[in-house]
Structures are given as C-alpha cells and as structure tokens.
DRENTORLO-621331 format. One line per 4 residues: number of its first residue (from 1); for each residue x, y, z of N, C-alpha, C, O. Coordinates in steps of 0.05 Angstrom, whole numbers. Layout:
N
NUM = X/Y/Z/X/Y/Z/X/Y/Z/X/Y/Z  ... $
//
This chain:
170
1 = -2086/1250/1315/-2086/1221/1327/-2075/1207/1297/-2086/1212/1275  -2054/1192/1301/-2045/1180/1270/-2050/1148/1279/-2049/1136/1300  -2056/1141/1245/-2062/1114/1245/-2043/1092/1252/-2019/1096/1248  -2051/1065/1264/-2035/1053/1274/-2009/1040/1251/-2017/1041/1228 $
5 = -1993/1034/1252/-1975/1027/1234/-1969/997/1239/-1963/988/1261  -1971/982/1217/-1965/962/1220/-1933/952/1221/-1919/958/1201  -1925/940/1238/-1893/938/1229/-1886/922/1202/-1898/904/1191  -1858/936/1195/-1856/925/1171/-1838/900/1168/-1816/899/1178 $
9 = -1851/880/1152/-1829/854/1156/-1822/854/1119/-1834/858/1098  -1800/850/1126/-1788/843/1098/-1781/816/1087/-1764/802/1097  -1794/809/1067/-1787/781/1053/-1767/781/1038/-1755/801/1032  -1758/752/1027/-1736/755/1005/-1741/740/985/-1751/719/993 $
13 = -1738/740/966/-1748/728/941/-1742/700/944/-1757/681/940  -1716/699/950/-1702/669/958/-1717/648/974/-1718/624/970  -1731/666/996/-1743/646/1018/-1766/636/998/-1769/612/998  -1781/649/983/-1803/638/970/-1799/615/946/-1813/598/935 $
17 = -1771/624/944/-1765/601/920/-1759/579/928/-1763/560/912  -1747/573/955/-1738/551/963/-1758/540/975/-1753/516/975  -1786/547/990/-1803/539/993/-1815/517/972/-1819/493/973  -1818/540/950/-1828/517/920/-1810/498/917/-1821/477/911 $
21 = -1787/497/920/-1767/476/917/-1771/453/929/-1773/431/918  -1773/457/956/-1775/440/978/-1802/421/978/-1803/397/985  -1824/440/966/-1851/437/960/-1851/409/942/-1860/387/949  -1841/417/922/-1843/403/897/-1814/375/904/-1818/353/893 $
25 = -1792/379/918/-1781/358/925/-1799/338/948/-1795/314/951  -1816/352/960/-1831/335/980/-1850/313/960/-1851/289/961  -1860/325/949/-1883/313/923/-1869/296/911/-1878/273/914  -1842/297/893/-1830/279/886/-1824/256/899/-1826/234/890 $
29 = -1814/264/927/-1807/239/942/-1831/227/950/-1827/203/956  -1853/233/953/-1880/220/965/-1891/199/935/-1902/177/935  -1886/213/916/-1889/201/892/-1878/173/886/-1891/154/879  -1850/177/892/-1828/156/884/-1836/132/909/-1838/108/903 $
33 = -1841/140/934/-1846/127/960/-1867/105/946/-1863/81/943  -1888/120/939/-1912/112/929/-1912/92/913/-1925/72/918  -1890/97/885/-1892/75/870/-1880/51/879/-1887/28/872  -1858/57/895/-1841/38/904/-1858/16/921/-1857/-7/914 $
37 = -1871/22/941/-1900/4/956/-1916/-7/939/-1924/-29/945  -1925/3/914/-1942/-2/895/-1927/-24/879/-1941/-44/877  -1903/-27/866/-1888/-39/854/-1885/-64/871/-1893/-85/863  -1874/-61/892/-1865/-85/912/-1886/-99/922/-1883/-117/938 $
41 = -1910/-90/914/-1941/-111/922/-1949/-106/946/-1936/-89/958  -1971/-117/957/-1977/-110/985/-1968/-120/1004/-1975/-143/1007  -1950/-108/1022/-1935/-129/1038/-1910/-143/1027/-1895/-151/1044  -1903/-148/1002/-1884/-169/999/-1888/-189/991/-1911/-195/992 $
45 = -1867/-209/980/-1870/-237/984/-1884/-247/1006/-1879/-239/1028  -1903/-267/1001/-1907/-285/1030/-1935/-280/1041/-1948/-297/1054  -1945/-247/1033/-1967/-235/1046/-1986/-237/1037/-2006/-240/1051  -1988/-235/1012/-2009/-234/993/-2006/-241/969/-1983/-244/960 $
49 = -2029/-245/952/-2024/-256/928/-2012/-245/909/-2027/-229/897  -1988/-247/899/-1976/-228/882/-1982/-219/851/-1987/-236/834  -1983/-196/846/-2001/-191/822/-1977/-188/802/-1983/-185/779  -1948/-187/809/-1931/-180/787/-1905/-203/787/-1905/-223/803 $
53 = -1883/-198/768/-1871/-219/761/-1843/-222/779/-1834/-202/790  -1835/-238/780/-1810/-233/795/-1787/-227/789/-1775/-240/772  -1777/-206/803/-1755/-191/791/-1735/-200/804/-1742/-201/828  -1708/-209/801/-1686/-220/814/-1662/-199/802/-1654/-199/779 $
57 = -1653/-180/827/-1628/-162/816/-1607/-179/810/-1603/-196/828  -1594/-181/794/-1566/-197/792/-1541/-182/815/-1523/-196/824  -1543/-161/820/-1530/-154/839/-1526/-172/862/-1504/-176/872  -1548/-184/871/-1553/-202/888/-1544/-227/884/-1542/-241/904 $
61 = -1539/-234/869/-1528/-269/860/-1495/-267/864/-1478/-255/852  -1494/-284/884/-1463/-297/886/-1466/-327/884/-1484/-341/874  -1436/-334/898/-1436/-368/899/-1451/-378/915/-1457/-402/912  -1459/-363/936/-1483/-373/960/-1515/-370/946/-1524/-352/931 $
65 = -1525/-388/954/-1553/-390/938/-1568/-371/951/-1566/-368/975  -1587/-354/933/-1604/-331/943/-1634/-347/935/-1638/-355/912  -1652/-349/957/-1671/-356/954/-1702/-330/954/-1707/-312/971  -1713/-336/935/-1739/-318/933/-1758/-329/928/-1765/-343/909 $
69 = -1771/-318/953/-1801/-328/961/-1817/-315/939/-1809/-295/927  -1846/-333/931/-1864/-310/918/-1891/-330/925/-1890/-355/927  -1910/-316/928/-1932/-326/934/-1957/-323/912/-1969/-302/909  -1964/-342/900/-1984/-352/880/-2015/-361/891/-2021/-385/893 $
73 = -2029/-344/895/-2052/-348/911/-2047/-360/938/-2037/-345/955  -2051/-383/945/-2048/-387/977/-2020/-400/978/-2007/-400/999  -2009/-413/952/-1988/-419/953/-1958/-411/954/-1949/-397/936  -1945/-419/973/-1914/-405/982/-1895/-415/950/-1901/-438/943 $
77 = -1883/-408/941/-1861/-415/912/-1835/-405/926/-1834/-383/937  -1817/-419/926/-1789/-407/929/-1771/-416/902/-1768/-439/895  -1759/-389/888/-1740/-394/870/-1712/-392/879/-1706/-375/896  -1697/-406/869/-1666/-403/879/-1653/-395/859/-1656/-405/837 $
81 = -1632/-371/864/-1611/-366/842/-1580/-368/856/-1576/-364/880  -1562/-375/840/-1538/-375/851/-1519/-372/823/-1525/-380/800  -1494/-360/830/-1471/-358/805/-1454/-384/808/-1442/-393/827  -1457/-394/781/-1439/-418/779/-1413/-413/780/-1406/-389/784 $
85 = -1392/-433/776/-1368/-426/771/-1362/-410/748/-1346/-392/752  -1371/-412/724/-1364/-404/697/-1380/-373/703/-1383/-357/684  -1392/-364/730/-1397/-331/725/-1428/-331/715/-1442/-311/717  -1437/-358/704/-1465/-350/701/-1487/-351/717/-1484/-366/736 $
89 = -1508/-340/714/-1532/-342/741/-1553/-366/733/-1559/-372/710  -1564/-379/758/-1573/-403/746/-1598/-401/764/-1600/-388/785  -1613/-415/752/-1643/-406/772/-1660/-431/767/-1660/-442/745  -1672/-440/788/-1690/-466/793/-1708/-462/817/-1699/-449/836 $
93 = -1736/-473/818/-1746/-478/834/-1739/-490/858/-1724/-510/853  -1744/-487/880/-1722/-489/909/-1745/-514/915/-1759/-512/935  -1749/-539/895/-1762/-554/905/-1749/-588/884/-1744/-587/860  -1748/-603/894/-1735/-632/879/-1757/-640/858/-1781/-642/863 $
97 = -1746/-645/835/-1768/-653/821/-1776/-686/827/-1789/-695/808  -1772/-703/847/-1782/-730/856/-1792/-726/880/-1814/-736/886  -1778/-710/901/-1784/-705/927/-1811/-686/930/-1824/-685/951  -1815/-675/912/-1833/-647/917/-1858/-651/931/-1868/-636/948 $
101 = -1868/-674/923/-1900/-686/937/-1895/-692/965/-1915/-697/979  -1864/-692/979/-1861/-700/1011/-1870/-680/1026/-1881/-683/1048  -1866/-657/1015/-1866/-628/1033/-1836/-625/1049/-1834/-607/1066  -1820/-638/1045/-1793/-632/1048/-1771/-642/1032/-1750/-653/1037 $
105 = -1789/-631/996/-1766/-636/978/-1753/-605/969/-1755/-596/946  -1740/-592/989/-1732/-568/982/-1696/-570/995/-1688/-587/1010  -1682/-550/985/-1655/-552/981/-1646/-533/997/-1653/-510/995  -1621/-546/1020/-1604/-523/1032/-1580/-523/1017/-1577/-541/1001 $
109 = -1561/-505/1020/-1530/-507/1011/-1517/-518/1031/-1522/-512/1054  -1499/-535/1025/-1473/-540/1034/-1452/-540/1023/-1446/-559/1009  -1433/-517/1027/-1412/-516/1006/-1413/-513/979/-1416/-489/972  -1410/-530/960/-1412/-518/932/-1429/-548/928/-1423/-564/910 $
113 = -1453/-553/946/-1468/-569/932/-1504/-559/950/-1505/-548/972  -1528/-567/933/-1547/-567/947/-1556/-591/959/-1546/-612/949  -1575/-595/984/-1579/-615/992/-1611/-620/988/-1626/-602/994  -1621/-644/977/-1651/-645/987/-1663/-655/1011/-1662/-678/1017 $
117 = -1672/-639/1023/-1682/-646/1058/-1699/-668/1058/-1703/-678/1080  -1710/-679/1036/-1723/-705/1040/-1705/-728/1046/-1701/-737/1068  -1693/-737/1020/-1674/-756/1013/-1647/-756/1018/-1633/-776/1023  -1636/-727/1015/-1611/-724/1024/-1590/-724/992/-1566/-725/986 $
121 = -1609/-721/981/-1589/-719/952/-1570/-697/951/-1577/-675/959  -1545/-702/940/-1528/-679/933/-1521/-674/909/-1507/-688/894  -1532/-647/903/-1532/-638/877/-1511/-609/874/-1513/-587/885  -1492/-617/856/-1475/-595/846/-1491/-568/845/-1516/-567/843 $
125 = -1473/-543/849/-1486/-515/844/-1476/-509/809/-1483/-487/801  -1466/-519/796/-1459/-520/774/-1482/-528/756/-1487/-520/733  -1497/-553/775/-1512/-562/751/-1536/-554/749/-1550/-562/730  -1548/-532/770/-1570/-521/772/-1580/-507/742/-1564/-495/727 $
129 = -1604/-511/738/-1611/-503/710/-1603/-523/688/-1617/-525/668  -1583/-536/692/-1570/-556/667/-1580/-584/669/-1578/-597/649  -1591/-594/690/-1601/-621/694/-1635/-623/701/-1648/-614/720  -1643/-640/678/-1669/-638/683/-1672/-676/688/-1663/-695/675 $
133 = -1690/-677/711/-1707/-703/720/-1684/-712/740/-1662/-703/743  -1694/-730/751/-1685/-742/777/-1689/-725/799/-1703/-705/797  -1675/-731/822/-1675/-717/848/-1655/-692/847/-1635/-691/861  -1662/-673/828/-1656/-650/823/-1676/-624/824/-1699/-626/818 $
137 = -1664/-599/833/-1676/-578/832/-1691/-565/805/-1677/-555/787  -1728/-565/803/-1740/-566/774/-1720/-535/757/-1715/-514/769  -1716/-540/742/-1702/-520/731/-1718/-499/720/-1741/-502/714  -1706/-476/719/-1725/-451/707/-1699/-445/688/-1676/-441/695 $
141 = -1710/-445/661/-1693/-450/634/-1698/-414/620/-1716/-396/623  -1675/-416/606/-1676/-390/591/-1702/-384/571/-1713/-362/568  -1708/-402/561/-1746/-391/546/-1764/-388/573/-1788/-386/568  -1756/-386/599/-1777/-381/616/-1769/-361/639/-1775/-358/662 $
145 = -1758/-351/626/-1751/-320/638/-1731/-306/621/-1715/-315/605  -1736/-276/630/-1722/-260/608/-1698/-246/628/-1698/-245/653  -1680/-235/609/-1653/-225/628/-1643/-194/609/-1646/-188/586  -1636/-186/623/-1620/-160/617/-1589/-160/632/-1578/-180/642 $
149 = -1578/-134/631/-1554/-132/646/-1556/-128/675/-1537/-126/690  -1586/-126/683/-1582/-116/721/-1604/-134/728/-1602/-138/752  -1625/-147/716/-1641/-167/723/-1648/-190/713/-1645/-193/689  -1658/-210/728/-1675/-231/713/-1702/-233/716/-1707/-233/740 $
153 = -1723/-235/700/-1747/-233/707/-1761/-261/702/-1759/-275/682  -1778/-268/726/-1789/-296/713/-1823/-284/715/-1830/-271/735  -1840/-290/693/-1864/-282/694/-1877/-293/718/-1868/-312/732  -1900/-279/721/-1929/-287/742/-1935/-310/733/-1933/-331/745 $
157 = -1946/-307/705/-1957/-333/692/-1940/-363/693/-1950/-386/693  -1911/-357/692/-1901/-386/686/-1896/-395/719/-1896/-418/727  -1893/-377/732/-1894/-382/764/-1922/-401/767/-1923/-425/771  -1946/-380/764/-1967/-399/771/-1969/-424/759/-1983/-440/771 $
161 = -1955/-432/733/-1961/-458/722/-1948/-481/738/-1954/-505/735  -1928/-469/757/-1914/-494/766/-1920/-491/800/-1904/-502/815  -1945/-475/811/-1950/-476/838/-1955/-502/849/-1942/-509/869  -1968/-515/841/-1973/-549/842/-1957/-560/856/-1964/-573/875 $
165 = -1929/-557/849/-1903/-566/857/-1906/-562/894/-1902/-579/912  -1914/-536/896/-1908/-529/920/-1929/-540/942/-1921/-541/965  -1954/-548/936/-1974/-548/953/-1959/-562/974/-1953/-546/992  -1951/-582/978/-1947/-593/1012/-1920/-583/1016/-1904/-598/1027 $
169 = -1916/-562/1009/-1885/-553/1021/-1889/-540/1051/-1906/-523/1057  -1870/-551/1069/-1872/-546/1095/-1854/-523/1103/-1853/-516/1127 $
//
C-alpha cells in the first residue's frame, strides 16, 4: 500500500509579490484616509469645536463669494472670500461692522455687491478687505492671514478673537 499523495499545487512568485503590493497599497490608502479625517476635524465645520486653522484653497475662489463656516467653541463664524476685479482674493468676516449685534448683519451677494441682511447697505465686492469702519464686512487683513500660491490660512487664534461678533448670529 502506498502513501497518499497530496495534489500538487503550483504557485507563481508573481502572485506572492502582487499580494504584497496590494497589502502595502491598502495600508497606505488607509493611512491617507485616516490623515484626511483627522486633518478635517471631527465632522467638519459647524459640528464641533475646531482645533485647526481655517484653510481656504485659492482654486475655489471666483467672482462669486464663497462662504467658509468655522466653529469656535459653540459660536458659528463665517468667513467670506471673493476674487476682486483686479484678480486679488479678498477675505472678511461675513458680518457687518455696525449691524453684527442684530443677528442679521450678514451678507448675501447680488451681482457685484454684498447686501447687509439687516440694514440693506450695498457694498461693492472690490471694496472687501479694503474698507474699515461703517456698515461693511469686517476685513481680514494681510497681517491676519498667511498666503502661498495654493492657499490662504487664517489662524485659529485670530478666528477665536473675533467670535464675539457672531454671538447673536441667526
């Protein structure tokens, strides 16, 4: 009586290498997704106290105002960014320097102007970040942000300093 023979299974070296490559790719993909989740914060803006600076990708900015929500503690803040007719990107808090306490002192775009939802003041987009005082958006000046070719960064500390102007925001 002979001994039972196991069927011969042929393996190819390329199969083992392919499995290793797929495992490494899977690990890197998991790390990248994990980093992105951590970097974006817990649930994104408006859901939890943000522990990071506000980063605005310049590629998102056009002549149409883009609004960026930010949460400082329990206070909702909003920053607006727009490309002026000279091609520069302008930033401001989306609240009026006079009407902020009303809770309705925020802006909506109509054509080439921002309109205060409390008093109706009309403000030219090209004046964002250029005009201080009066019934105008609160400017975020060059010294209050950092820029490179790709992004504008507004620090958490700076945003925290201005959260009280949003206390009554509705």
